[in-house]
C-alpha positions as CSV (number, residue, x, y, z in Angstrom):
1,X,-0.1,-0.4,-0.1
2,X,0.9,3.5,-0.6
3,X,0.4,5.5,2.1
4,X,-0.8,8.6,-0.1
5,X,-4.3,10.1,-1.6
6,X,-5.8,9.9,-5.3
7,X,-5.4,14.0,-5.2
8,X,-1.8,13.5,-4.3
9,X,-1.1,11.2,-7.1
10,X,-3.1,13.5,-9.5
11,X,-1.2,16.1,-9.3
12,X,2.3,14.4,-9.8
13,X,3.4,13.8,-13.0
14,X,5.2,10.7,-12.5
15,X,6.1,8.5,-9.3
16,X,8.1,5.4,-8.6
17,X,6.0,3.0,-6.8
18,X,6.2,-0.6,-5.8
19,X,2.8,-2.8,-7.5
20,X,1.2,-4.7,-4.9
21,X,-1.3,-7.2,-6.5
22,X,-3.1,-8.2,-10.3
23,X,-6.3,-5.8,-11.0
24,X,-9.1,-8.1,-12.5
25,X,-7.6,-7.2,-15.7
26,X,-4.3,-8.4,-15.4
27,X,-3.0,-4.7,-14.8
28,X,-0.9,-3.9,-11.8
29,X,-2.3,-2.4,-8.5
30,X,-1.0,0.0,-6.1
31,X,-3.3,0.6,-3.5
32,X,-3.5,3.6,-1.7
33,X,-6.1,5.4,0.9
34,X,-8.7,6.2,-0.7
35,X,-7.9,4.5,-4.0
36,X,-5.7,2.8,-6.3
37,X,-3.2,3.3,-9.0
38,X,-3.9,0.9,-12.2
39,X,-0.8,0.2,-14.5
40,X,-0.8,-1.8,-17.3
41,X,2.4,-4.7,-17.9
42,X,3.1,-4.4,-14.6
43,X,3.5,-7.4,-12.4
44,X,3.3,-7.6,-8.3
45,X,6.4,-7.1,-6.2
46,X,7.8,-4.5,-9.2
47,X,9.5,-1.1,-8.5
48,X,8.4,0.5,-11.7
49,X,8.4,4.5,-12.6
50,X,5.0,5.4,-13.8
51,X,3.7,8.7,-15.8
52,X,0.0,9.6,-14.2
53,X,-3.2,9.5,-16.2
54,X,-5.5,11.8,-15.2
55,X,-8.4,10.3,-17.4
56,X,-11.2,9.5,-14.5
57,X,-10.8,12.3,-12.1
58,X,-13.9,11.5,-10.3
59,X,-13.4,7.6,-10.6
60,X,-11.5,6.3,-7.2
61,X,-8.8,4.6,-10.1
62,X,-6.1,6.3,-11.4
63,X,-4.4,5.5,-14.6
64,X,-0.7,5.3,-14.6
65,X,2.2,4.4,-17.6
66,X,5.4,2.5,-17.4
67,X,7.7,4.5,-18.2
68,X,10.8,2.1,-16.2
69,X,11.1,-1.3,-14.2
70,X,13.3,-0.6,-12.3
71,X,12.9,-3.7,-10.3
72,X,11.5,-6.3,-12.5
73,X,10.1,-9.5,-11.6
74,X,11.8,-13.0,-12.2
75,X,8.9,-13.9,-14.0
76,X,8.5,-10.8,-16.7
77,X,9.7,-12.4,-19.8
78,X,10.2,-11.2,-23.5
79,X,7.1,-10.3,-24.8
80,X,8.2,-10.9,-28.5
81,X,5.9,-8.4,-30.0
82,X,6.6,-4.8,-30.6
83,X,2.7,-4.0,-31.3
84,X,1.3,-3.5,-28.1
85,X,0.8,0.5,-28.2
86,X,-1.8,-0.2,-30.8
87,X,-2.9,-3.5,-30.1
88,X,-3.5,-4.1,-26.3
89,X,-5.1,-7.5,-26.7
90,X,-2.5,-9.2,-24.1
91,X,-2.8,-7.9,-20.6
92,X,-0.4,-10.4,-19.7
93,X,2.3,-10.7,-22.5
94,X,5.0,-9.9,-20.4
95,X,4.8,-12.3,-18.1
96,X,5.8,-16.1,-18.7
97,X,3.3,-18.6,-19.8
98,X,3.7,-19.9,-16.5
99,X,3.0,-16.9,-14.4
100,X,-0.6,-16.4,-16.0
101,X,-1.9,-19.5,-15.6
102,X,-1.2,-19.3,-12.3
103,X,-3.3,-15.8,-11.6
104,X,-6.1,-16.9,-13.9
105,X,-6.1,-20.2,-10.8
106,X,-5.8,-17.1,-9.0
107,X,-9.0,-15.2,-9.9
108,X,-10.7,-18.6,-10.2
109,X,-10.2,-19.7,-6.8
110,X,-11.3,-16.5,-5.9
111,X,-14.2,-16.7,-7.2
112,X,-15.5,-20.0,-5.8
113,X,-14.2,-19.5,-2.2
114,X,-16.9,-16.1,-2.6
115,X,-19.5,-18.7,-2.6
116,X,-18.6,-21.7,-1.2
117,X,-17.0,-22.2,2.3
118,X,-13.6,-23.6,3.3
119,X,-14.5,-27.2,4.0
120,X,-16.7,-27.6,0.3
121,X,-13.8,-25.9,-2.2
122,X,-13.3,-28.5,-4.9
123,X,-9.5,-29.3,-5.9
124,X,-8.8,-26.5,-8.6
125,X,-6.7,-28.8,-10.9
126,X,-5.5,-26.8,-14.2
127,X,-6.9,-28.0,-18.0
128,X,-5.8,-25.3,-19.8
129,X,-3.5,-26.7,-22.9
130,X,0.1,-25.9,-22.6
131,X,1.9,-23.7,-25.3
132,X,1.9,-25.8,-28.4
133,X,4.3,-23.2,-30.7
134,X,7.1,-21.9,-30.4
135,X,7.2,-22.3,-26.7
136,X,5.4,-19.4,-25.8
137,X,2.3,-19.2,-27.7
138,X,-0.8,-21.3,-27.2
139,X,-3.9,-18.7,-27.5
140,X,-5.6,-21.1,-30.4
141,X,-8.9,-19.0,-31.0
142,X,-9.3,-15.4,-32.5
143,X,-12.3,-13.1,-33.4
144,X,-11.4,-11.1,-36.0
145,X,-12.7,-7.8,-36.7
146,X,-13.6,-6.8,-39.7
147,X,-13.6,-3.5,-41.7
148,X,-13.9,-2.3,-45.0
149,X,-11.6,0.4,-45.7
150,X,-12.5,1.9,-49.4
151,X,-11.6,-0.3,-51.9
152,X,-9.8,-2.2,-50.0
153,X,-10.5,-4.3,-46.4
154,X,-8.8,-4.8,-42.0
155,X,-9.2,-7.6,-40.7
156,X,-7.8,-8.1,-36.9
157,X,-7.8,-7.3,-33.3
158,X,-9.4,-4.4,-32.2
159,X,-9.9,-3.4,-28.6
160,X,-11.7,-0.5,-27.2
161,X,-8.9,1.5,-25.9
162,X,-8.0,2.0,-29.9
163,X,-9.6,2.3,-33.2
164,X,-6.7,0.5,-35.2
165,X,-7.3,-3.1,-36.5
166,X,-3.9,-5.1,-36.1
167,X,-3.3,-7.8,-38.5
168,X,-3.4,-11.2,-36.6
169,X,-1.5,-13.8,-39.2
170,X,1.6,-13.1,-38.0
171,X,0.4,-12.5,-33.9
172,X,3.1,-14.1,-31.9
173,X,0.2,-14.7,-29.4
174,X,-1.6,-17.5,-31.4
175,X,-0.5,-20.9,-32.5
176,X,1.2,-21.2,-35.8
177,X,-2.2,-23.8,-36.6
178,X,-4.5,-20.3,-35.8
179,X,-2.3,-18.1,-37.3
180,X,-3.0,-20.7,-40.7
181,X,-6.6,-20.1,-40.5
182,X,-6.0,-16.4,-40.0
183,X,-4.0,-16.1,-43.9
184,X,-7.3,-18.2,-45.7
185,X,-9.5,-15.6,-44.3
186,X,-7.0,-12.7,-45.5
187,X,-6.5,-14.7,-49.0
188,X,-10.4,-15.5,-49.7
189,X,-10.9,-11.4,-48.7
190,X,-7.9,-10.0,-50.9
191,X,-9.4,-12.3,-53.9
192,X,-12.1,-10.6,-53.9
193,X,-12.9,-7.4,-56.8
194,X,-14.5,-5.3,-54.0
195,X,-14.8,-5.8,-50.0
196,X,-17.9,-6.4,-48.8
197,X,-19.7,-4.2,-46.6
198,X,-19.6,-3.8,-42.8
199,X,-21.3,-3.6,-39.8
200,X,-21.2,0.0,-39.7
201,X,-22.5,0.4,-43.5
202,X,-25.6,1.9,-44.4
203,X,-27.3,-1.9,-44.5
204,X,-31.0,-1.0,-45.4
205,X,-33.1,-3.9,-46.6
206,X,-31.5,-6.5,-48.0
207,X,-28.2,-5.5,-48.2
208,X,-26.1,-7.9,-45.3
209,X,-22.7,-6.9,-44.4
210,X,-19.7,-8.9,-42.8
211,X,-19.7,-8.0,-39.0
212,X,-17.0,-10.4,-37.8
213,X,-14.5,-13.5,-38.0
214,X,-13.7,-16.3,-35.6
215,X,-11.3,-18.5,-36.3
216,X,-10.1,-21.6,-33.5
217,X,-7.6,-24.3,-33.8
218,X,-7.0,-26.8,-31.2
219,X,-4.0,-28.7,-33.8
220,X,-2.3,-27.9,-36.5
221,X,-4.8,-27.8,-39.5
222,X,-8.2,-28.7,-38.0
223,X,-10.2,-26.1,-37.2
224,X,-13.8,-24.0,-37.7
225,X,-13.7,-20.6,-39.4
226,X,-17.5,-19.2,-37.7
227,X,-18.2,-16.3,-40.6
228,X,-21.1,-13.5,-38.6
229,X,-23.3,-11.7,-40.7
230,X,-24.6,-8.0,-39.7
231,X,-27.8,-6.7,-40.9
232,X,-31.6,-8.3,-41.5
233,X,-30.2,-11.6,-41.9
234,X,-32.4,-14.8,-42.4
235,X,-32.3,-18.7,-42.5
236,X,-30.9,-20.4,-44.6
237,X,-28.3,-17.7,-44.9
238,X,-25.9,-19.6,-47.7
239,X,-29.5,-18.6,-50.1
240,X,-29.7,-15.1,-48.8
241,X,-26.1,-14.3,-49.2
242,X,-26.5,-15.2,-52.8
243,X,-24.9,-13.5,-56.3
244,X,-23.1,-11.2,-52.9
245,X,-19.6,-11.1,-52.5
246,X,-20.3,-12.6,-49.4
247,X,-21.2,-15.8,-51.0
248,X,-17.6,-15.3,-53.3
249,X,-15.4,-14.8,-50.3
250,X,-17.3,-18.2,-48.8
251,X,-17.0,-20.2,-51.7
252,X,-13.5,-19.3,-52.3
253,X,-13.0,-20.2,-48.6
254,X,-14.2,-23.7,-48.9
255,X,-11.8,-23.8,-52.0
256,X,-8.8,-23.5,-50.0
257,X,-9.6,-24.8,-46.9
258,X,-7.9,-27.8,-45.8
259,X,-10.8,-30.9,-45.2
260,X,-10.0,-31.0,-41.4
261,X,-11.4,-27.7,-41.0
262,X,-14.8,-26.7,-40.9
263,X,-17.1,-23.3,-41.8
264,X,-20.1,-22.0,-40.3
265,X,-22.1,-19.1,-41.5
266,X,-23.9,-17.3,-38.2
267,X,-26.3,-14.3,-37.6
268,X,-27.6,-13.0,-34.1
269,X,-29.1,-16.6,-33.6
270,X,-29.1,-17.9,-36.5
271,X,-26.6,-20.8,-37.9
272,X,-26.1,-22.6,-40.8
273,X,-23.2,-25.3,-40.9
274,X,-21.8,-25.4,-44.8
275,X,-18.8,-27.4,-44.4
276,X,-18.3,-30.1,-41.1
277,X,-14.1,-30.9,-40.3
278,X,-12.9,-34.4,-40.6
279,X,-13.1,-34.6,-36.9
280,X,-11.2,-32.7,-33.9
281,X,-8.5,-33.5,-31.8
282,X,-8.1,-31.3,-28.3
283,X,-5.4,-31.6,-26.1
284,X,-7.4,-30.8,-22.5
285,X,-6.0,-32.3,-19.1
286,X,-3.4,-34.4,-20.6
287,X,-6.6,-36.5,-22.7
288,X,-6.6,-36.0,-26.3
289,X,-10.4,-35.8,-26.9
290,X,-11.9,-36.4,-30.7
């Protein structure tokens, strides 16, 4: 705990602090007398020099930006990414995989302890699949935002903190198999003569837009691609998009994908399977689920 008030900290430009713990969003937290400081990309017990960002003056939380790590945690690692300032998609990219899993286990334990008496607490066993690529990339699922940009398009990760759409086909947090599926989607979109409408376009009447695309690949080559539409969409989806660039996009995707990758079309509560994967293998908790 830092024995200073929010007002005292708010009047500073920079300050050196020791991080107390993680916040629920993965940022570092420093407890104050009447609130707290929240700083991304830092870890408990680290001593850091931060810049104070007074963006929410009426809240009991002050935001800070790390300027220098003065005393680093033993669990800190090279994030292998130079796009964090515009991406902000990985709150714990600077932490080792084991530290991230430990923190997630802690969050689950605290949630269970809030509902159960100590004698009724079950044993907690980690079942998160361990990294299967490059020793550090272990994210097997990605929700890709689609946005039309003139005659071109943008496809990738977009956070609430930035308006930038960051490409994901080379993201070091994704497994190689997941990166591969993202590349299939990008290639199919690049092959279109014109980019389909997005969810922010005026989708009047029968006009349908491309909202987002979700990809998941538990093991190399196998997986599922979920194409999500925007607008007044009704079943069957494949018939409604006939004679549009969206139908051409889906056809090109189906032509390129291997047999063991499935494709689903989705809109609101409507879903249509247009291609089933041959099979899905999921390594989980030491078991091979097929």
